[in-house]
N, C-alpha and C positions, 0 to 999 in steps of 0.2 A: 071513544074512550076505552082503554083497556084496563080491566080490573087485575091486580096482582093475585095470582093463583099460586096455591101451595099444593104440594102432593096430596096431602090429606083432604083437599077439596075435590079431588077426582073421584069418579066412580071406578069400579073394579076394573073394567076392561081398559078404561082410560089410564089407570094406575099401571097396568101391565105394559101398555105402550111406553109410559113415561120411564118405567124401569128399564126397558129394553134400550131406549135411545137416549135417555137423560131428560131431565126436566126442562132444561134450556132448549133443547131440540124439540121436545113436545110442545112447548109453547110456540115456537116458531111455526111448527106444523098447524097447530090450532089456529093461529093467526091467518096463515094462508089458506087452509082448507076447511076451517071450522064451519059446521053446519052442512057440509057435503058429505057424500059418500065416496070413499077411495078405495080402490081394489089394490092390494099388494099380493103380487104374484109370488108363488113360491119359488125359490132359488133353483130347484130342479126343473121347473117349467121354463124359466128363462134359459137355463143352459140347453134344455131340449130344443127350444126354439133357435138359439144361436148355432147349435149343431146343424140343424136342419137347413137353415138359411146358408150356411157355409156350403153344404153339399150342392144346394140348388145353384149358388154361384159357380161352384166348380163344374157343374153339368151344363150351366148355360153356354150356348154357342152363338148367340146373336139373333136367333129366330126360332127357338124352340119354347116360346112361352107357353103355348097350349099344351104341349106334352108335359112340361114341368108342372102346370096347374093341375092336369089330371093325375099325374104321378103322386103329387104331395096333398092332393085334395084342397087346393087353394084356388082363388080366381086368378085370372090372368092380370088383373090390375095389381093384385097383391104380389104376384111373381115379378111384375114390372118394378114395384117399389123395391123388391129384395135386390134385384140385380141391376138396378139404375146405374150405378157407378161403373160396373163392368160392361154395361151396354154402351155407355159413353166412351169408355176405353177402346172398345171394339170398333165404333164408329169413327174414332179418331185415327185409327191405324190405316196406313195406305193399303190399297188393294195390292194383291199379289202381282207383281210385275209393273206396278205403277211407279212412273219416275217422279222424283222429287225435283222441284224448281232448283235446288241446290246443285243438282246433277248438271245443270246448263250453265251454271255461273263459273 
């Protein structure tokens, strides 16, 4: 059962969140995540990671996982997650000089 909350029922930190996102959004957040700790990254950190991941994808050549991991201070598993889409794209490309079945039809 959900109790109807009003802005004045909230504590100071919770009021700050409600002011930032609106009471309706705050209540939705409370219903979904209430009682848990959630981390909200700084926008600058999100942008920094996006820029880093873009550079990693640009530098990825299909087999330099460990070099990228060492360069960026990440694990190879994390590098593989970042470049997954590009790795699949590289694997789908025909090898240089490889003929396509369409070439024979």
